[in-house]
Every structure is written in structure tokens, then in C-alpha cells.
N, C-alpha and C positions, 0 to 999 in steps of 0.2 A: 674553594675547598676547604672544609673545617678541619684545624688541625686537633690531632688526639692530645687535648690538653692533659689527661691524666698521665700519658707517657712523658710529657714535660716535665710535670710535677715531680715524678719519679726520679729523673735526672737531677733535678734542681735539689731534691731533698738529700741527694748524696753528698753534695757540698764537698767538703774536704775529707770526705772518708778515704780510707785506704782504696788503692786502684783494684786490688784483689785481697780477699780475705784469706790469709792462710788457713790450710788444712780444710779448706772447703770446696764445693763445686762451685764452677763458674757461674755468676749471675749474669742474665742478660743485660739489666740495666748498668752494671758496673762495665761490662765488656763495651757497650756501646758508648759510655762516658768517657772511657780510655781510648777508644778509637777516635772521638770527636777531639779530645784534648790533643791527640798526637798529630793531628792534621790528616787522618787518612779518610775519615768518614765524614760526609755532610750530615749537619743536625737533622735535615728533613728525612734523609734516609735512616737515620737512627730512629726516628719517630715512627717510621713506616714498619721497621723491624719489631719495635715494642708494640705497636698496634696488632700487627699479625700475630705474635706471640700470645697476646691476650685473647684475641680471637679464637686461637687454636687450643686454649687451656682445657683440659679435661679429655681431649682427643688423643693427643700424643704427646710424647717427651722428646724434643729435639734440642741438640746441642747449641748452645748460644751463637758460635760460629755458623752454624748451618742455617739458623734463622736468619742471620744477618746476609749471608750468601745469596739465600733464596729471593730477597728482594732486588738483587743484582744492583747493589749500590755503586755510585761513581768513585772511582780511586782519585782522590785528591791530589795525590802526589804524582799520577800519571794521566794526564788529561786524555780523554777519549777511551780509557780502558775502564773496566769494572774491577771491584774487589772480589776476586774469586776465592773460594774456599782454600785453596793452596796458599794464597797471598796472606789472607788473614791467619792461617796455621802458622806460617813463618813469623809473622808478627806476633803471636801468642809465645812461641817458643824464645823469642827475643825477650819478651816481657818476664819469661821465667828463668832466663839465663840458662837455657838447655838447647841442645842440637836439635834441628829439624831434621826429620827423616820422611822421604818418600817412600813409602813400603812399596818393594818389588818383590812380588809373591816367588818369582823365579829364583831368588837369592836366598830363600828361607827353607830350612829344612823343617818341613811341617811335623814330622813324626817326633823330631828331637825337641822342638819348642813348646808343643803341646802336652810333653811328659813334665814341664816345669811347674805349672800350676794347672788347677781344674778350670773349667769353663766357668762355672758358676762365679767363682773368685774373681775371674779375668772381667767378666761382664759387670760385676758389682762395683768395680773401681775403674772401669773403662781402661784396661790396659791390656796389652798384646805381647807376648814374648816374641822377639824377632830374631835373636841370636843368642847361643850359648856357647861358653869356652870353658876352659878348665876351672876357672876361678872367677868367673862373672857372668852375669845374665843380663842382656840389653832388654828393656822393656819399652815399647811404644804407648804413649798415653795421650789421651786428649784432655784430660784433667791435670795439668801439671802441679797445680796448687794443692791438689788432694794428695797428701803424702803421709798419712798417719800408718798406712799398711807398709810402707818402705822398709823400716827398721825390723819388723816383725817378720817379713818375707825373707829378708837378708838372713836373720839368725836361724830360720827354717830351713833354708837352703844351703846355708853355710858358702854362700858366694856373695860376692860384690854386686849391688844392683846399679847398672847405668840405665839412667832414664833418658828416653828423647821423645820429642812431641812429634805427632804424626795427625794427619787429616782425620777428624772424627768418624767421618762415613767409612774411611778404610779401615779404621780400627775395628768398627762395628761389623763391616762386611767380613773381614777376614778373621775375626772372632768366629763367626758363624761357619764359614767355608773351612777353616783349618780344623777345628774340633768336629766339624761334621764328618769332614773326610776321614780323620783319623779314627773317629768312633766307628765309621762304617768299615774299615779296614780290620779294626780290632774285633768287631763283631764277626766279620766273616772269618777271621782266623779262628775266634771261638768255636765257630761252626765246624771247623776242621778238627778241634781237638775233642769235640762231642761225637764225632762220627768215626771212631777209630776202627771199627769193624770192617769198613770198606777198604779195598785195596787201592793204592793210587794208580792212575792211569797215564800219568805222566811220563811221556818218552824221554829217557835220560842216558845217553850213551855212557856218561860217567856216572854209574850207578852208585850211589850212596845209600845204603840200608841202613834205616834207623828202625828198629823192631817197636812195634807198638804206636807208632806216630804217622803211618800212611792212611791217607783219606783221599776223598774227591769232593769239591764243593760244587754246588748247583750253579749253572749259568743264570738261572732265574731267581736266585737268591735276591731278597730285596736290597741287602747291602752292596751286593757285586753290581746290581742294576743303578744304584746310586752312585758308586764309584766310576762306573763307566760315563754316565750322564755328566757327572762333575768334570770328567777328563776331557771330554768333547767341548763342553762348554768353556773350559779354561783354556783350550787349545784355540778356539775361535777368537776368544779376547786377547790373547797374546801374539795373534797373527801368525800362528804356526803355519808352515806348509806342510809337515810330516810329523806325525806321531810315531815314536819307536816304543815297542814295549819288548824288552829283552830279558829272557829268562835267566836266571843264574842258580847255583846251589841253593842258598838260603834267602838272600834279599836280592830282588830284580829290580832294576832301574827303569824308570820311564823318562824318555828324552823327547825333547821338541826341537825341530829344525826351524829357526826364525832368521829369515834374511840369510839363508845358507850357512847358518852357525849352529852347532848343536848345542843344547842346553839340558842338564840334568834338571828335572822339576820335582821327581818324586822316587821314592822306593818302596816297594811292596813286597811282602813275604810272597816266597814263591808259589805256595798253594793258592793264594789270593790272586796271583798274577795268572796262574793257569785258569781259574775261574773267569777272570775278567777277560782273557783270551777266548774262552768258549761263549761268553756272553756276546763278544764280537763277531764271532764266527756265525752264532745263531742269527744276528740282526742282519748280518751281511750275506745271508743265504748261502753259507759254506757248509761243507759236509763236517758236522762235528765229530763223527767217528774217525774221520781220516786224519791221523796225526804224522803219519810217515812221509807224505808227499806235500810239496808245495801247493798251494790254493790261490786262487784269485777270487775276489769278491768286490761288491760295490754297495754302497750305502748312501742314502740321501737322508740328511737332517736339517732341521730348522733351527737356525741360530737364535740366540736370545733376542736379537733384533729384528727377528722376522724372516730373514733371508733364509732361502733354501741353499744348502751347501751340500755338493757332492764329493764323496771320499771313495778313493780307490783302495781296496785292501789287499794285502799280500801277506801270505804266511810262509816261513821257511823253518823246516826242521832243524834244530841246533843241539847241542850236546846235553842241554839242560831243558829241553822242550821246544815249543813253537814261538819263534820269534814273530811278531806282527809289525807291519809298517803301514800306516794308513796315512795316503797323500791326500791332502784338502785341496779341492777345487772351488774356491769361492766365485761365482759367476761374475761378480764385480772386479774381481782381480784377474780372472783368466783372459776374459774378452775385453780388449782394449782397443783404442785408435792406434794407428801406427806411430803417431807421434808421442803417445804414452809409453810405449814399448821401449822408447829409446832410439828410435829412428832420427837421423838428421833430415834435414829437408831433402837434400840430395839423394840419401839412401833411400827415403820413403819414396821418393819419385821413380827411382831405379827398380824397387821392388813391385811398386804398381805396374810398371811396363811389363816385368817378368810374368806376373800373374794374369796380365791382360791379353796374353796370346791365345789363339783359339785351340792350339793343341801344341803338345810337347811335354818334356819332363821338367819341372822346377824342384831342386832339392834343398833341404834344409839340414845342415850338418852341425855336429857339436857334441859333446860328452853328455853323459846322463846328468839331468839336472840344469840344463842351460838354457832352459826356457823355449825349446822347440815346440813343445805342446801348446803353449800360450800363442806363440807366432802363428802356428797353423790353425789353431782355432779362430783367432781374430781375423785371418785371412779368408777362412771359410765362411765366416759369419758375413764378411764383406761381399763375398762372390754369390752367397746363396739367396738369389733374388726369386721372385715367383716364376719367372720365364727360364731359369736355369736349374738343372736336375744335378744336385750334388750328391755323390756317394762316397761312403768310407769304408774301409776295412783296417780294424785296429785290433791290438793285442795288447791289454784290453781296451774297450772304449774307455777313454779318459773322462769324457763328460757328455752325458747325453743331451743333444741338442733337438728342438723341434724342427729346425729349419732345413736339416739334411737326414739321409739314410743312411744308418750305420750298422755295420756287420762285424760282429766279434768273431776274431780267430778261435777255433776249438779243435785243438790238436787230437783230442780224444776221439773225435769222429773224422779225422784227417781233413779238416777244414783249416788250411793255412792261408798264408797271404796270396800265394801264387793261385790257389782253388778260389779264394776270395774274389781276386780280379777278374778272373775267367767268368765267374757267376755275374759280376757287375758289368761285364761287357755286354751281356745280353738283357741287360736293364736300361739301355738307352739312357747313359749317363752323358753329362756335357763335362763334367769335373770330377776326377776320382781322387782321393786321397789315400795312399798306402802307408799304414803307420810306420813301417820300417822296411827298407830293402836289406834283408839278411843274406840271402843266398842266390844262385844263379837264376834259379827258376823263377823268383819273385821279379827279379831285374828284368829277365825276358819277358814276363806277363806286363810288366809295366812299360817296356819299349813297344810291345805290342798294341797296348792301349794308345800309346802316343801315337802310333803310326797309322792306327785307324781313326784319328781325328779328336782326340780326347786329350784335355790338359791333365796332367797327372802331378799331383804333388806327394812328396815323399821325405823321408828322413835318412840320414846315413850316420854312422859313428866316425868321425874323421876329426883331425885336430884343426884343419882349416878348409876353406873353400877348393883350393885347386886339388887338394888330396881326393876329393870325391871322384874324380875322373880316374885316378891310379887305382882307387878302392874298386871301382866297378870293373876295371880292366882285370885285377886280381881275382874277381869273381868268375872271370871267364866271358864277360860281355864283349863281343866282337867291337873293335874300335869304330868300324865304319856306321854301326848303329847308334853308338854314341854321337857321332858327328853330326847325325841326321834328327835325333831326337831331343838332345840336351838343350834347354833353353838359357838355363842359368842356374848358379849355385850361390846359396848364402851360407856362410858360417856364423856363429854366434856365441857369445858367453854372457853370463850374468854377474854383474859387479854391484856390491853394496854402494847406495847413494849416501852422501853426507845429509845429516839432519838439517833441514832448512831453517829450524827454529834456533840452533845455537851454532852452526858452523862460522869459523871466521875466515875472513877473504884476504888476510894479509900475511899468510905464511910464505916464508922465503923458500925459493926451491932449491932443493940439493941437485946440483948440475950433474954430479955422478949418476945419480938414481935417474934423472931425466934421460941422459944419453943411454943408459942401459934400457930405459922404456923404449925408446924411438930406435934403437939399433936394427938394422944396419943404416938406416936413414937419417938425415940430418934435418932436424927440425928445430927452428928457433925456440929458445927456451922462454918462457912466459915469464913476466916480472913478478907477479905474485899468483899464487894459487891458494885454494881453500884447505883446511885443516880441521879435523874433528875437535869438539870440545866435550860435549856430553850435557843432557839437560834431563828433566823429567820425560819429555816426549820420547826420547830415544833410549830411555833405561840407562843413560849415561854411558852409551856405547859410543855416541858421536855418529852412528849411522841410523838411516831409517828408510826401509824399502830397499828394492833392487831395480836396475835398469839394464838394458841390453847394450851390447857392442857389437858391432856387424862388420863383416867384409862380403862383398857382393860383386860378382863378375856376371856379365851376359856374355854368352859365347858368340863372339863375332867371327866373321869368316877367317881372319888371320889366326884366331885361336883354333878353329875347327881345324885348320890345316896342320896344327900342331900336335893333334891326336892322332897318334900312330899306334901301332901294337907295343912298342917299346918307348913310352913316354917319359922323357926326362922331366921329374918334377919340378927341379930347382928352375929349369929354363921355362918351363911352362908357367910356374909362378910368377917369374920375372916379366913374361910376357903378358900376364893378366894385370899385373901393375902398371906396365906401359898402356894397356888399353883402358885404364880409368878405375882399375880396382882399388880401394882404399884398404890396405891390410888392417887386421885387427888392432895391431899395435898403434897405428896412426888413429885409428877411431877411438882407441882408449885414450890416447893423448889428448885427443880434442875434448874429451870428456872432463880429463884433469885441468886442462887450460880453462875450461868454463865454470869449474868449481863444482862439477857434479860428483866427483869422487876423488880419490887420493891415488898416488903413483904406487904405494905399498898394496893397496887394494888391487889394482888392475894387474900388477906384477905377480899377485899370488894366484890370479886365475888364468893369466894367459899362457898358452903352450910355450915351451922354452924356444930360445934361438938355437937354431943347429950350428 
């Protein structure tokens, strides 16, 4: 293979010239030579980068670090690894004597930072405002040696300029995103100011009348469309499970739930928030005119990567307008194998036994957001073979699946869970899934279905698995019917998992916290457990993703004998443990001992000890 001699000549001509020219943009040849001199980059990889840049001349202008990263060079300091753009950026920051910053858009107030400088000025010097305080502005740059603008900008802003170095692709991308979104919001708000002749239709129980300022924005306004499009894409990228649009009197926050934790991501002027809500209701096929009642809708969107993502929409009237929550169901996340859900080998085997029976009732319990939907859909996907007829009745349908037949509850036409189950019994089903048992009528229909030879899967809202029995008795279900139909019950919770890229496995166990976790049982304290650290992959939180913790019991003959009209819950729970049920706390302790999560995290989600 012939070497690019011209590239070699360029490097040689640099000789002992300064590594970087002050107050100038980075030059690829200088960057390559510096990396080679520092022992990070092989000369052959540098030659390839120079040759690629020469071949691309006139077509596009790429940052030198991007050009080098694109050839996937070997990292000479870390054998077997490549020099990524992040590694190259960290090296550049060290060369410039500046801090390195991985831009996290979740931690940036877009509206505030974009008011500091104009987009054209930022693009010209490849800088991006990332933080603003009383007397200082933090700017991210990909050209740390280009500093002629620094003193001038400091004088104009009358603030101290703090400079950090960031990934050039991130700087370029977020420049377009931040300024694009804020521009759309500003233009949408301007549209409001131009249409003052129309009265606002915002429902506001705390009415604040400002004469001459009321209007209504159109849901099909191009700026509103752009804001909604960006919001959905942003949520997909950040792995959000829920999007919350929360109206307030003047400024309305937008929040994402990521790994079970809420994060404020943006603030919209309330008239713009109303228009965004209207846009979402339109595309979710909801009644746009109805603002007094809660509504449910659904939406299917295609993510930037090409995956189709389902969203469940819910509106709720509040003091300042309609609050909207969009729950995101990514098929790749919702439907998993049992091991991926967090089942241990023993729990997975027991769950397989429960759902493998020909008839009876299997219950999944837990509070809202504990992963019941994910567990049931993954289970139904497993059971829905061509020779099995699986039917569901849900409120609402969480995720449309072609493998089984789904019916949605519609209370406006008196189609509830009980009526739905009654209808399904005439459809020759093998397996029935009832979204939730909320009342005696639904419980009776589920029992009727089980007695007539069907496997019924359903959910209950209880703190633990044994409480499911007392909950059904409280609804008015006869105890003898529970004895003959209940196959087993599983309770679950979701806990955040430690980031596999940065967690450390040498943390000392706090004896008191461990005893508080496993109480009232005695479990040997592990010698070492894992602890969060924080890295770029997990956004410096130390956690990445969630997993399930479970307690499962199968109704054995001895347990059936304990189900009477007046069940003693404490004694029944103790009997379940004696029969082999591993309580939630012990399941959580096993996860901690294996380095999957932390004691603090599981104590946060577990029900308290009575």
C-alpha cells in the first residue's frame, strides 16, 4: 500500500514549529503531529487522517479531531482500544490548560444560555453558552486557542468568561438545537402577541385577567409543530419513560422521568404550553374542544433510529390548564426475556410454573410504575403462540401487539372490565389478561373465567404478594372461590441499577444499613458491595437503567387452608415464607450483594417494615 507522501511531507515541514498557533483555529497537521509526539496516535493513522481530509477538501469543513476520530485510530496508551472523539477532546483540553466538559443538555437552561449571545456569533467562533450565573458565563468551545473574542465578549456582557472544552460534534449539534428550539418558542410567543383580538380559551381556576394580552395559539402553527417534534426526539434520546407538561400561571415546566427520577428539561411560556398541549391532543386523536374532563389517547411515533415507539397520553385539568403526561413504551424495552427483567434463576423457574398452568388466576401486584405492564406484556408475548388464543381487556391499551387480541375499556358506553371479561368468555379464549381488578364485579368475572377453564392474568395494587389475598377478600370475594382459583401471586418493584461502566466493587458495607434492609431476617453481611461513581454514560449519576425485584408464592395446599373469611395477614405472610417465598427485602439484598444496586436505592422503593 502506497503511503500518502504529501501528508508525511506536511508533518515533516512543521519541524519544531509551535504545537498550536495562538489565536488561530486548529490545523489538522499540527494536531496530528502533537498527538504523534505525545504517543497517543500512530503515524500511519495520522497519515490516513491527513489523506482523508485532503480527499474531502471543498466538500465539507470538519473539525480536526472529528477527522482523526473518523479513521478509528488505535489508542497507543490503551492497547486494544480506539481513540474516540471524547478521548481526543480530553487531550485537547489538557493541551489548552482548560477543563473538559461533557455537555449534558438536561442540566442546561436553554432559554437562559441562548440569551447570552446570538447564534451567528456562537457559530462563528464555535462556542456554546452552557451556564450563566450572576457575574460569570461558562462557554464551551471546540477551538480553545481561538481567543480573540474573549475579552470583547467579557466587556460587552460585563461578566467573567469561564472557558471549557467540549466535543466539537456536541458543540455544533446543541448550537443548532438550543437556538432552534428557543427561536421556535419565541416566534410562537410572538404569534400570541399579534393575535390579541381573540380571547384565551385556557381553563384556569385561578383566573388572572391581564387586559389586552389574551389569545390562543394554533396547534398547527409550524413553530409549535417543531417544538413538539424536538420534545419527542429529545425524550427518546434521553431514555425518558414519561414526559410531563405542567401548566402554570406564566412559565410552565417540561419534565422527563428517567430511571424513575424526574428531571426538569425546559420551561415554556404558558400560552405556548397550551398550544403544545393542543398539538399533542390533535396527533393523539383526542377531543381538542374538551378541556374540563380527563382524556386518554395514544400515539405511535418513529424514533430517529427508525424504531416505532408507542406513547400513552393522559390529560388532567388543573388550576392553570390541562396537564399532559406521555408514557413512552419502547418495544425494545417493554418486551424482554425474564432474565432481563431481573428474575433470578429460581424466580424465573417459579414464574414459568405459574403461567404454565391450564387454568386459574395469576396476579401481579405493586404500586403504579413498578413494572407490572412490562412483566405482563413480556409474559403474554411468551404465551401467545399460533395455537393459543390470547385476549386482553385493558384501560387503556398500553401497547398494541399483533400477537394477541386487545380490547379497551370504554366507560362512556358502559364497557368496563367486568363487561369486557364477560364478552371475552364468548370469544373462545385460552388466556385472558385483565388490566386491573378494581372492584367486586371484575373479581367475580375473573373467577368465573378461571372456573370455566381459562388462565387469567391480572394486576392488583398492593404492597406485597400476601396482601393480594386480603385485598380480594376486602372487595367481597368469597374465600372458598379464592381457594379454588388463585394459582399464585407475584409482587414487584423497580430499582435503579448501577452503571456497569463506572461502578466500583470495593465499597465497605454499612452494617446498620444492611440489618435495616434484611430485617427481620438474619442474612450474612457481604464483605464488599458496589457503589456508584458517575461517568459520561450515566450522566454522572452512577445509575443506568432499572431492574425488577420480586417476591412470588404459589398457593400450596397448606396455604389454601389458611385462606378463610378472616385471614390473619401476618400469619399468612409467615406461612408463605415457610413455603418458599423469598420476600422483597431478601430479593433486594441479593441484588445488592451481587453489585447490581445499592442499599440506599432499594430502601427507597421497598415498603416499610411494620
